[in-house]
DSSP file (Angstrom, degrees, kcal/mol; ACC not computed):
  #  RESIDUE AA STRUCTURE BP1 BP2  ACC     N-H-->O    O-->H-N    N-H-->O    O-->H-N    TCO  KAPPA ALPHA  PHI   PSI    X-CA   Y-CA   Z-CA
    1    1 A X              0   0    0      0, 0.0     2,-0.2     0, 0.0     0, 0.0   0.000 360.0 360.0 360.0 130.9   14.1   14.9   30.2
    2    2 A X        -     0   0    0      1,-0.1     4,-0.0     2,-0.1     6,-0.0  -0.495 360.0-125.3 -82.5 146.6   11.3   12.3   30.4
    3    3 A X  S    S+     0   0    0     -2,-0.2     2,-0.3     2,-0.0    -1,-0.1   0.773  89.4   8.5 -65.1 -22.5    8.2   12.9   32.5
    4    4 A X  S >  S-     0   0    0      0, 0.0     3,-1.3     0, 0.0     4,-0.2  -0.925  95.1 -73.4-149.8 170.1    8.7    9.6   34.5
    5    5 A X  T 3  S+     0   0    0     -2,-0.3    -2,-0.0     1,-0.2     0, 0.0  -0.430 116.2   7.2 -64.7 141.4   11.2    6.8   35.0
    6    6 A X  T >  S+     0   0    0     -2,-0.1     3,-1.5     1,-0.1    -1,-0.2   0.641  82.0 138.2  56.3  21.8   11.4    4.4   32.0
    7    7 A X  G X   +     0   0    0     -3,-1.3     3,-1.4     1,-0.3    -2,-0.1   0.779  64.6  63.0 -63.6 -25.7    9.2    6.6   30.0
    8    8 A X  G >  S+     0   0    0      1,-0.3     3,-1.6    -4,-0.2    -1,-0.3   0.728  86.0  75.9 -72.3 -19.3   11.5    5.9   26.9
    9    9 A X  G <  S+     0   0    0     -3,-1.5    -1,-0.3     1,-0.3    -2,-0.2   0.616  94.8  51.1 -72.9  -6.6   10.6    2.1   27.1
   10   10 A X  G <  S+     0   0    0     -3,-1.4     2,-0.3    -4,-0.2    -1,-0.3   0.312  84.8 102.8-112.3  10.7    7.2    3.0   25.5
   11   11 A X    <   -     0   0    0     -3,-1.6     2,-0.3    -4,-0.0    -3,-0.0  -0.747  49.3-177.7 -97.8 143.8    8.4    5.0   22.5
   12   12 A X        -     0   0    0     -2,-0.3     2,-0.6     2,-0.1    -2,-0.0  -0.981  32.1-147.9-140.5 146.0    8.4    3.2   19.2
   13   13 A X        +     0   0    0     -2,-0.3     2,-0.4    47,-0.0    47,-0.1  -0.645  55.5 130.3-110.6  73.4    9.4    4.0   15.6
   14   14 A X    >   -     0   0    0     -2,-0.6     3,-1.9     1,-0.1     4,-0.3  -0.910  40.6-168.5-133.6  96.8    6.7    1.9   13.9
   15   15 A X  G >  S+     0   0    0     -2,-0.4     3,-1.2     1,-0.3    -1,-0.1   0.722  86.0  69.5 -69.9 -18.3    4.6    3.7   11.2
   16   16 A X  G 3  S+     0   0    0      1,-0.2    -1,-0.3     4,-0.0     4,-0.1   0.690 100.8  50.0 -65.1 -18.3    2.1    0.7   11.2
   17   17 A X  G <  S+     0   0    0     -3,-1.9    -1,-0.2     2,-0.1    -2,-0.2   0.554  95.3  96.7 -91.8  -6.0    1.1    2.0   14.7
   18   18 A X  S <  S-     0   0    0     -3,-1.2     2,-0.3    -4,-0.3    42,-0.1  -0.310  82.9-103.3 -86.2 163.9    0.7    5.7   13.5
   19   19 A X        +     0   0    0     -2,-0.1    39,-2.7     2,-0.0    40,-0.7  -0.651  51.8 164.6 -80.3 141.6   -2.5    7.3   12.6
   20   20 A X  E     -A   57   0A   0     -2,-0.3     2,-0.3    37,-0.3    37,-0.2  -0.990  32.1-140.8-159.1 157.7   -3.0    7.7    8.8
   21   21 A X  E     -A   56   0A   0     35,-2.1    35,-1.9    -2,-0.3     2,-0.4  -0.891  23.8-173.9-113.8 149.9   -5.4    8.5    6.1
   22   22 A X  E     -A   55   0A   0     -2,-0.3     2,-0.3    33,-0.2    33,-0.2  -0.994  11.2-174.4-148.5 153.8   -5.4    6.7    2.7
   23   23 A X  E     -A   54   0A   0     31,-2.1    31,-2.9    -2,-0.4     2,-0.4  -0.957   8.4-162.1-143.2 155.3   -7.1    6.9   -0.6
   24   24 A X  E     -A   53   0A   0     -2,-0.3     2,-0.4    29,-0.2    29,-0.2  -0.997  10.2-157.3-145.3 141.1   -7.0    4.7   -3.6
   25   25 A X  E     -A   52   0A   0     27,-2.5    27,-2.6    -2,-0.4     2,-0.4  -0.970  20.3-168.9-117.7 139.2   -7.9    4.9   -7.3
   26   26 A X  E     +A   51   0A   0     -2,-0.4     2,-0.3    25,-0.2    25,-0.2  -0.953  14.3 169.8-128.3 146.7   -8.5    1.7   -9.2
   27   27 A X  E     +A   50   0A   0     23,-2.0    23,-2.9    -2,-0.4     2,-0.3  -0.993  13.3 159.3-148.8 149.8   -9.0    0.8  -12.8
   28   28 A X  E     -A   49   0A   0     -2,-0.3     2,-0.3    21,-0.2    21,-0.2  -0.997  22.1-157.2-163.7 162.5   -9.1   -2.6  -14.5
   29   29 A X  E     -A   48   0A   0     19,-2.4    19,-3.3    -2,-0.3     2,-0.4  -0.973   8.0-164.6-143.1 151.6  -10.1   -4.7  -17.4
   30   30 A X  E     -A   47   0A   0     -2,-0.3     2,-0.4    17,-0.2    17,-0.2  -0.991   3.4-160.9-141.5 147.9  -10.8   -8.5  -17.9
   31   31 A X  E     -A   46   0A   0     15,-3.0    15,-2.0    -2,-0.4     2,-0.4  -0.975   7.8-152.3-130.9 117.8  -11.1  -10.6  -21.0
   32   32 A X  E     +A   45   0A   0     -2,-0.4     2,-0.3    13,-0.2    13,-0.2  -0.740  21.4 177.5 -91.9 138.3  -12.9  -14.0  -21.1
   33   33 A X  E     +A   44   0A   0     11,-3.0    11,-2.4    -2,-0.4     4,-0.0  -0.883  48.2  33.2-136.9 162.3  -11.7  -16.5  -23.7
   34   34 A X    >   +     0   0    0     -2,-0.3     3,-1.3     9,-0.2    -1,-0.1   0.832  53.0 157.0  64.7  36.1  -12.4  -20.0  -24.8
   35   35 A X  T 3  S+     0   0    0      1,-0.3    -1,-0.1    -3,-0.1     3,-0.1   0.778  73.2  58.3 -72.4 -27.0  -16.0  -20.2  -24.0
   36   36 A X  T 3  S-     0   0    0      1,-0.2    -1,-0.3     2,-0.0     7,-0.1   0.601 122.4 -96.7 -69.6 -15.2  -16.5  -23.1  -26.5
   37   37 A X    <   -     0   0    0     -3,-1.3     2,-0.3     5,-0.4     5,-0.2  -0.034  22.1-132.3 106.5 148.0  -13.9  -25.1  -24.5
   38   38 A X  B >   -C   41   0B   0      3,-3.4     3,-1.7     1,-0.3     2,-0.2  -0.650  60.0 -77.1-130.7  75.7  -10.2  -25.7  -24.9
   39   39 A X  T 3  S-     0   0    0     -2,-0.3    -1,-0.3     1,-0.3     0, 0.0  -0.490 118.8  -2.9  63.9-131.2   -9.6  -29.4  -24.7
   40   40 A X  T 3  S+     0   0    0     -2,-0.2     2,-0.3    -3,-0.1    -1,-0.3   0.683 123.4  86.6 -67.4 -13.2   -9.7  -30.2  -20.8
   41   41 A X  B <   -C   38   0B   0     -3,-1.7    -3,-3.4     1,-0.1    50,-0.3  -0.696  60.8-162.2 -90.8 133.6  -10.3  -26.5  -20.1
   42   42 A X        -     0   0    0     48,-4.0    -5,-0.4    -2,-0.3     2,-0.3   0.877  67.8 -37.0 -79.4 -39.1  -13.8  -25.0  -20.1
   43   43 A X  E     - B   0  90A   0     47,-1.2    47,-2.4    -7,-0.1     2,-0.3  -0.969  53.3-143.3-168.3 175.7  -12.7  -21.3  -20.4
   44   44 A X  E     -AB  33  89A   0    -11,-2.4   -11,-3.0    -2,-0.3     2,-0.3  -0.962   5.1-158.3-150.9 167.6  -10.1  -18.8  -19.3
   45   45 A X  E     -AB  32  88A   0     43,-2.1    43,-2.7    -2,-0.3     2,-0.4  -0.990   5.9-156.4-150.3 137.3   -9.8  -15.2  -18.3
   46   46 A X  E     -AB  31  87A   0    -15,-2.0   -15,-3.0    -2,-0.3     2,-0.4  -0.956  17.6-174.0-109.6 137.1   -7.1  -12.6  -18.1
   47   47 A X  E     -AB  30  86A   0     39,-2.1    39,-2.6    -2,-0.4     2,-0.4  -0.987   9.3-171.2-134.1 144.5   -7.5   -9.7  -15.8
   48   48 A X  E     +AB  29  85A   0    -19,-3.3   -19,-2.4    -2,-0.4     2,-0.3  -0.991   8.5 179.2-136.8 127.9   -5.4   -6.6  -15.4
   49   49 A X  E     -AB  28  84A   0     35,-3.1    35,-3.0    -2,-0.4     2,-0.4  -0.963  10.3-164.5-130.7 144.1   -5.9   -4.0  -12.5
   50   50 A X  E     -AB  27  83A   0    -23,-2.9   -23,-2.0    -2,-0.3     2,-0.4  -0.994   8.5-175.0-130.5 120.4   -4.0   -0.9  -11.7
   51   51 A X  E     -AB  26  82A   0     31,-2.3    31,-2.8    -2,-0.4     2,-0.5  -0.920  11.7-159.6-112.8 139.4   -4.3    0.8   -8.2
   52   52 A X  E     -AB  25  81A   0    -27,-2.6   -27,-2.5    -2,-0.4     2,-0.4  -0.992  16.5-159.8-116.6 121.5   -2.7    4.2   -7.1
   53   53 A X  E     -AB  24  80A   0     27,-2.8    27,-2.8    -2,-0.5     2,-0.4  -0.837  11.0-166.5-105.5 136.2   -2.5    4.5   -3.4
   54   54 A X  E     +AB  23  79A   0    -31,-2.9   -31,-2.1    -2,-0.4     2,-0.4  -0.995  14.3 177.7-118.6 122.5   -2.1    7.9   -1.4
   55   55 A X  E     -AB  22  78A   0     23,-2.9    23,-2.8    -2,-0.4     2,-0.5  -0.949   6.5-176.1-131.5 115.9   -1.2    7.3    2.2
   56   56 A X  E     -AB  21  77A   0    -35,-1.9   -35,-2.1    -2,-0.4     2,-0.3  -0.943  13.5-149.4-113.8 120.7   -0.5   10.2    4.6
   57   57 A X  E     -A   20   0A   0     19,-2.6   -37,-0.3    -2,-0.5     3,-0.2  -0.581   3.0-161.3 -85.2 140.2    0.7    9.6    8.2
   58   58 A X  E    S+     0   0A   0    -39,-2.7   -38,-0.1    -2,-0.3    -1,-0.1   0.762  86.7  23.4 -91.4 -27.3   -0.4   12.1   10.9
   59   59 A X  E    S+     0   0A   0    -40,-0.7     2,-0.4   -44,-0.1    -1,-0.2  -0.297  97.4  92.2-143.7  49.9    2.2   11.3   13.5
   60   60 A X  E     -     0   0A   0     -3,-0.2    16,-3.3    16,-0.1    -3,-0.2  -0.896  62.1-144.6-143.6 112.5    5.1    9.7   11.9
   61   61 A X  E     - B   0  75A   0     -2,-0.4     2,-1.0    14,-0.2    14,-0.2  -0.387  16.8-120.6 -81.2 155.7    8.0   12.0   10.8
   62   62 A X    >   -     0   0    0     12,-2.8     3,-1.3     1,-0.1    12,-0.3  -0.817  25.6-173.2 -91.1 100.4   10.1   11.4    7.7
   63   63 A X  T 3  S+     0   0    0     -2,-1.0    -1,-0.1     1,-0.3    -2,-0.0   0.513  73.5  79.7 -80.3  -4.0   13.6   11.0    9.0
   64   64 A X  T 3  S+     0   0    0     -3,-0.1     2,-0.8     2,-0.0    -1,-0.3   0.694  73.8  86.1 -69.6 -19.5   15.0   11.0    5.5
   65   65 A X    <   +     0   0    0     -3,-1.3     3,-0.3     9,-0.2     8,-0.1  -0.751  53.6 166.3 -79.3 112.3   14.7   14.7    5.5
   66   66 A X        +     0   0    0     -2,-0.8    -1,-0.1     1,-0.2     4,-0.1   0.420  51.4  82.9-113.9   3.2   17.9   15.9    7.1
   67   67 A X  S    S+     0   0    0      2,-0.1     2,-0.3     0, 0.0    -1,-0.2   0.056  85.7  69.8 -95.2  21.7   18.2   19.6    6.4
   68   68 A X  S    S-     0   0    0     -3,-0.3     5,-0.1     1,-0.0     2,-0.1  -0.879  93.5 -85.2-134.3 168.0   15.9   20.5    9.4
   69   69 A X    >   -     0   0    0     -2,-0.3     3,-2.7     1,-0.1     4,-0.3  -0.398  59.2 -88.4 -70.9 147.0   16.2   20.5   13.1
   70   70 A X  T 3  S+     0   0    0      1,-0.3    -1,-0.1     2,-0.2    -4,-0.0  -0.336 119.0  28.1 -53.4 132.7   15.3   17.1   14.8
   71   71 A X  T 3  S+     0   0    0     -3,-0.1    -1,-0.3     3,-0.1    -2,-0.1   0.116 105.8  83.3  96.8 -16.9   11.4   17.0   15.6
   72   72 A X    <   +     0   0    0     -3,-2.7    -2,-0.2   -11,-0.0    -3,-0.1   0.423  58.1 126.3 -95.5   0.7   10.8   19.4   12.6
   73   73 A X        -     0   0    0     -4,-0.3   -10,-0.1    -5,-0.1     3,-0.1  -0.176  66.8-106.8 -57.2 151.2   10.7   16.8   10.0
   74   74 A X        -     0   0    0    -12,-0.3   -12,-2.8     1,-0.1    -9,-0.2  -0.395  44.7 -87.9 -76.5 159.3    7.6   16.7    7.7
   75   75 A X  E     -B   61   0A   0    -14,-0.2   -14,-0.2     1,-0.1     2,-0.2  -0.385  48.1-107.8 -66.7 145.5    5.1   14.0    8.1
   76   76 A X  E     +     0   0A   0    -16,-3.3   -19,-2.6    -3,-0.1     2,-0.3  -0.461  41.4 177.6 -80.3 142.8    5.9   10.8    6.1
   77   77 A X  E     -B   56   0A   0    -21,-0.2     2,-0.4    -2,-0.2   -21,-0.2  -0.965  13.5-153.6-140.5 161.1    3.6   10.0    3.1
   78   78 A X  E     -B   55   0A   0    -23,-2.8   -23,-2.9    -2,-0.3     2,-0.4  -0.998   6.8-170.3-143.4 131.4    3.6    7.3    0.5
   79   79 A X  E     +B   54   0A   0     -2,-0.4     2,-0.4   -25,-0.2   -25,-0.2  -0.960  21.8 179.1-114.2 132.9    2.3    7.2   -3.1
   80   80 A X  E     -B   53   0A   0    -27,-2.8   -27,-2.8    -2,-0.4     2,-0.5  -0.996  26.3-148.9-146.8 143.5    2.3    3.8   -4.7
   81   81 A X  E     -B   52   0A   0     -2,-0.4     2,-0.5   -29,-0.2   -29,-0.2  -0.962  17.9-166.9-110.9 128.3    1.3    2.1   -7.9
   82   82 A X  E     -B   51   0A   0    -31,-2.8   -31,-2.3    -2,-0.5     2,-0.5  -0.951   1.7-169.0-118.3 118.5    0.1   -1.5   -7.7
   83   83 A X  E     -B   50   0A   0     -2,-0.5     2,-0.4   -33,-0.2   -33,-0.2  -0.892   3.3-174.7-111.4 129.6   -0.2   -3.6  -10.7
   84   84 A X  E     -B   49   0A   0    -35,-3.0   -35,-3.1    -2,-0.5     2,-0.4  -0.993   4.9-173.7-132.4 138.8   -2.0   -7.0  -10.7
   85   85 A X  E     -B   48   0A   0     -2,-0.4     2,-0.4   -37,-0.2   -37,-0.2  -0.992   8.4-173.1-125.9 119.9   -2.2   -9.4  -13.6
   86   86 A X  E     -B   47   0A   0    -39,-2.6   -39,-2.1    -2,-0.4     2,-0.5  -0.914  12.5-174.0-114.4 133.8   -4.3  -12.5  -13.3
   87   87 A X  E     -B   46   0A   0     -2,-0.4     2,-0.4   -41,-0.2   -41,-0.2  -0.956  17.8-178.4-127.6 114.3   -4.7  -15.5  -15.7
   88   88 A X  E     -B   45   0A   0    -43,-2.7   -43,-2.1    -2,-0.5     2,-0.4  -0.915  10.7-166.2-118.9 135.4   -7.4  -17.9  -14.6
   89   89 A X  E     -B   44   0A   0     -2,-0.4     2,-0.5   -45,-0.2   -45,-0.2  -0.932   6.9-154.3-118.5 146.8   -8.5  -21.3  -16.1
   90   90 A X  E      B   43   0A   0    -47,-2.4   -48,-4.0    -2,-0.4   -47,-1.2  -0.953 360.0 360.0-116.6 134.3  -11.6  -23.3  -15.5
   91   91 A X              0   0    0     -2,-0.5    -1,-0.1   -50,-0.3   -47,-0.0   0.403 360.0 360.0-132.9 360.0  -11.7  -27.0  -16.0
């Protein structure tokens, strides 16, 4: 039973609206090349970065867990690897 009429109209299943905490670890390297010039290009750079993200939601249940009673699901969490590779040229 809902506490008032049309209460269910304000319920949402959107984790972007949930409270969460996040942490990240980042490592990267960059290499400059062609400082003497490469024809029409002045120089170039290759950069590689790796990020590891930890995100824990405080009020968003993980509905993929089906062996528990509804409402007793664990909180949703996300761990992600993000890899970035950049190649840049200056002219």
